[in-house]
C-alpha positions in Angstrom: 0.0 0.0 0.0 1.3 3.5 -0.8 2.2 5.6 2.2 -0.1 8.4 0.9 -3.2 6.2 1.1 -5.1 6.2 4.4 -4.9 2.9 6.3 -8.6 2.9 6.7 -11.5 5.1 5.8 -12.0 6.0 9.5 -8.4 6.9 10.2 -8.2 10.3 11.8 -5.6 13.0 10.8 -3.8 12.5 14.1 -3.5 8.7 13.6 -2.4 9.2 10.0 0.2 11.8 11.1 1.9 9.4 13.5 1.6 6.4 11.2 3.2 8.2 8.3 5.5 10.8 9.8 6.9 8.7 12.7 6.2 5.0 12.1 6.9 5.1 8.4 9.3 8.1 8.5 7.6 9.6 5.5 9.1 13.1 5.5 6.8 14.2 2.6 3.8 13.6 4.9 4.9 16.6 7.0 4.3 19.0 4.0 1.0 17.3 3.3 -0.4 17.1 6.9 1.2 20.1 8.7 -0.3 23.4 7.7 2.1 25.9 6.0 1.6 28.2 9.0 1.3 25.3 11.5 2.7 25.8 15.0 3.8 23.1 17.5 4.2 24.1 21.1 6.3 21.9 23.4 9.5 22.0 25.5 11.3 24.9 23.9 10.2 28.4 24.7 9.9 29.0 20.9 7.4 26.8 19.1 8.2 25.0 15.9 6.6 27.0 13.0 5.9 25.5 9.6 6.7 22.3 7.8 10.4 23.2 7.1 11.1 23.7 10.8 9.2 20.5 11.7 11.3 18.6 9.1 14.4 19.8 10.9 13.0 18.5 14.3 12.0 15.2 12.6 15.6 14.8 11.2 17.1 15.5 14.6 15.0 12.8 16.3 15.7 10.3 13.5 19.4 11.0 14.1 19.1 10.2 17.8 16.6 7.3 17.7 15.6 4.4 15.5 12.7 1.9 15.4 10.3 4.7 16.3 6.7 3.6 16.8 3.9 5.8 18.0 0.5 4.3 18.8 -2.5 6.6 19.5 -4.4 4.8 22.2 -7.2 7.4 22.9 -8.6 10.2 20.8 -11.5 12.6 21.3 -12.5 15.2 18.7 -14.7 18.2 19.4 -15.1 20.6 16.5 -11.6 21.4 15.2 -9.9 20.3 18.4 -8.5 16.8 18.9 -7.2 15.5 22.2 -5.2 12.3 22.1 -3.0 10.1 24.2 -0.2 8.0 22.7 2.5 5.5 23.6 5.9 5.8 22.0 8.5 3.1 21.6 12.0 3.9 20.2 15.6 2.8 20.5 18.2 5.4 21.3 21.3 5.3 19.0 24.0 3.3 20.7 21.5 1.2 22.7 19.8 -2.0 21.9 16.8 -2.0 24.3 13.7 0.0 23.3 12.5 2.8 25.6 8.7 3.3 26.1 7.0 6.5 27.3 3.7 8.2 26.8 2.2 11.6 26.2 -0.4 13.4 24.3 -1.5 16.7 22.9 -4.3 18.9 21.8 -4.3 19.5 18.1 -6.3 22.0 16.1 -7.1 20.6 12.7 -8.5 22.2 9.6 -9.5 19.8 6.8 -6.6 17.5 6.2 -4.0 19.5 8.1 -2.8 20.0 11.6 -2.8 23.8 12.3 -1.5 23.9 15.9 -0.5 21.5 18.7 0.1 21.8 22.4 2.2 18.7 23.2 2.9 17.1 26.6 5.2 14.1 26.4 6.8 12.2 29.3 10.4 13.1 28.4 11.4 12.4 32.0 10.4 8.7 31.4 12.4 8.8 28.1 15.5 10.1 30.0 15.1 7.5 32.7 14.7 4.7 30.1 17.9 6.0 28.4 19.8 5.9 31.6 20.4 9.6 31.4 18.4 10.3 34.6 18.4 8.4 37.8 15.3 6.3 38.2 12.9 7.9 40.6 14.8 11.2 40.6 11.7 13.3 40.4 10.0 11.4 43.2 13.2 12.0 45.4 13.3 15.6 44.4 9.7 16.2 45.3 10.3 14.5 48.7 13.2 16.8 49.4 15.6 13.8 49.4 17.6 14.7 46.2 20.5 17.0 46.7 21.7 18.8 43.7 25.2 20.3 43.5 25.0 24.0 42.7 28.0 25.8 41.3 
């Protein structure tokens, strides 16, 4: 099946986005499914604006991870707003074991394009899975038991 064909007649734009852009690594789908003036809000203070900037982000992630798979597990649409929860599995470069974490977003859609997203992903879980953060560090910090060197 061509990657430009929907998996099913009932597939939402959000599910198509993750299937094509992340699971199939179809860079051309970014131009098709992300609006020319699209905006993605997440970790950085500055959002990602437009397909070209999103392609740069996509390339950076593909350079750091392989075997990326995103599964949308819940989705609710009201008008042009879609709320969804997803599970992500990927393998960091230099590691063999996959890391799994979850997250979700609100996405505003118009027709067949994503216009704006407000993402919230469990990057703390990703860092723990990569061994880049001590497991339970957040819990220890919240309990006042984690001492951080300041300098």
